[in-house]
Every structure is written in C-alpha cells, then in structure tokens.
C-alpha positions in Angstrom: 67.9 43.0 2.5 64.9 41.2 3.6 62.2 40.9 1.8 59.0 42.7 3.1 56.1 40.7 2.9 53.1 42.7 1.1 49.4 42.6 2.6 48.2 40.3 -0.6 51.1 37.7 -0.1 50.1 37.6 3.8 46.2 36.8 2.7 47.2 34.3 0.1 49.8 32.6 3.0 46.5 32.3 5.3 44.5 31.4 2.9 47.0 27.8 1.6 47.4 27.1 5.3 43.8 27.2 6.5 42.9 25.0 3.8 45.9 22.8 5.2 44.8 22.7 8.3 41.0 21.8 7.2 42.6 19.0 5.1 44.5 17.5 8.1 41.8 17.8 10.5 39.4 15.9 8.0 42.2 13.3 7.5 42.4 13.4 12.0 38.9 12.9 11.8 38.9 9.7 9.3 41.9 8.0 11.0 39.8 8.3 15.0 37.0 6.6 13.1 39.0 4.0 11.7 40.8 3.5 14.8 37.3 3.1 17.0 35.8 0.5 14.0 38.9 -1.4 14.5 38.9 -1.6 18.1 35.5 -2.5 18.4 35.6 -5.1 15.5 38.9 -6.7 18.0 36.4 -6.8 21.1 34.5 -9.0 19.3 34.8 -12.6 19.6 35.2 -14.4 16.6 31.7 -16.8 15.5 33.3 -19.1 12.8 30.6 -21.1 10.9 30.2 -24.6 10.8 31.5 -25.8 7.3 29.3 -28.1 5.1 31.1 -31.2 6.2 30.1 -30.7 10.1 26.6 -29.5 9.4 26.0 -32.7 7.4 27.7 -34.4 9.9 25.4 -33.3 12.5 22.6 -34.0 11.0 23.1 -37.4 9.8 24.1 -38.4 13.6 21.2 -36.2 15.5 17.7 -38.5 15.1 15.0 -35.8 14.2 12.6 -34.7 16.5 9.7 -36.9 16.4 6.4 -34.6 14.8 3.6 -34.9 16.7 0.0 -35.1 15.3 -0.8 -32.4 13.2 -3.9 -30.7 14.4 -6.0 -30.0 10.9 -9.4 -28.7 12.1 -10.6 -25.6 11.6 -9.8 -22.7 14.5 -13.3 -21.8 16.2 -13.0 -18.0 14.7 -12.7 -19.4 11.1 -15.4 -21.6 11.2 -18.9 -20.2 9.6 -21.7 -20.0 11.4 -25.1 -19.5 10.1 -26.3 -16.2 9.5 -27.8 -13.8 11.6 -31.9 -12.8 11.0 -31.4 -9.3 10.9 -27.9 -9.9 8.2 -30.8 -12.0 6.2 -32.9 -9.6 6.2 -30.0 -7.0 5.3 -29.0 -9.0 2.1 -32.6 -9.4 1.3 -33.5 -6.2 1.2 -30.0 -5.5 -0.6 -31.2 -7.6 -3.4 -34.4 -6.1 -3.9 -32.8 -2.6 -4.3 -30.5 -4.3 -6.9 -33.3 -6.0 -8.8 -35.5 -3.0 -8.7 -32.6 -0.5 -10.1 -31.9 -3.2 -13.2 -35.4 -2.7 -13.8 -35.2 0.8 -14.0 -32.4 0.2 -16.5 -34.5 -1.9 -18.2 -37.2 0.6 -18.9 -34.6 3.4 -19.5 -32.8 1.5 -21.9 -36.8 0.2 -23.7 -37.7 4.0 -23.5 -35.0 5.0 -25.4 -35.4 2.2 -28.1 -38.9 3.3 -28.9 -38.7 7.1 -28.7 -40.2 7.7 -25.5 -37.8 9.8 -24.2 -37.9 12.0 -27.7 -41.9 12.6 -27.9 -43.4 15.7 -26.7 -45.2 16.3 -23.6 -48.8 16.1 -23.7 -51.1 19.6 -23.4 -54.7 20.4 -23.2 -57.2 17.9 -23.3 -55.0 15.2 -23.7 -53.0 16.0 -20.5 -56.0 16.4 -18.7 -57.0 13.0 -19.8 -53.7 10.7 -19.3 -53.7 13.1 -15.1 -57.3 11.5 -14.7 -56.9 8.1 -16.4 -59.1 8.3 -19.4 -58.0 5.5 -21.7 -59.9 7.1 -24.8 -58.7 10.7 -24.7 -54.8 9.9 -26.0 -54.7 11.9 -29.0 -52.5 14.8 -29.5 
C-alpha cells in the first residue's frame, strides 16, 4: 500500500524546498556577481609598477629640470595698505568706548570696596540739597 501524505507533511515539505530554493538563488546571485568582477578585471590592461632599481636608474639618467627664479614678492591682494580714514575713525571710537567701559567698571569696584553701594538713599532736606548741588547740607 502507498503512504498517504497528510497536510502537515506536505506543508513541511514545501517549507523545506522553499528554503533550499532561496539558498540556491542566493548562491546563483553571488556567482553571477563574481563572474562580472572577474570579467571586468580580465578586460583591464595590466599596469606594472616599475621596480625600485628602474626608478633609481631613470632618476640618475635624466637630469633634473632647471628651476627658474623663485618669485618671493608678496602678491598684491596680500599687501598691507594704509588704513582708510573712516576705518581709523571707527577704531578710535572703539578704543574710546572700551576706555569708558573700563572706567565704569573701575568706579563700580571702588564703590563696592568703600561701601557706597550699600548706603541708604538720601531723603528729605538732604535729598533736595543733593539735587540742588548744595555742598553744606549733606547730613543725613
């Protein structure tokens, strides 16, 4: 009597053959790529590097090319020019601003050191005298 295949046996057989098919297709693709690489390599002309002895012989036989006079002058676009008067004015303004900021920082540091920043503000008659500029009425 012949064996009857069950559904499970057929499905297992299909899975086994499908995996074999995938492996065979992948192997075939790899071989085709390898064939293309080898064909491209075979069609290129072979270039051999000269040996060290040949390179030395060529260097000693051929005289070196004469070197012309070397231009050591500075290119025009790199040469320094006298500054523009407007540029000088801007630089002077920047220096003045820097000096005034430094003076402000110094005054603040001196005020902190002497305790001026912690004093209470003037009130009443002393405040009015300070506003008017009276030197004698600075009492608190």
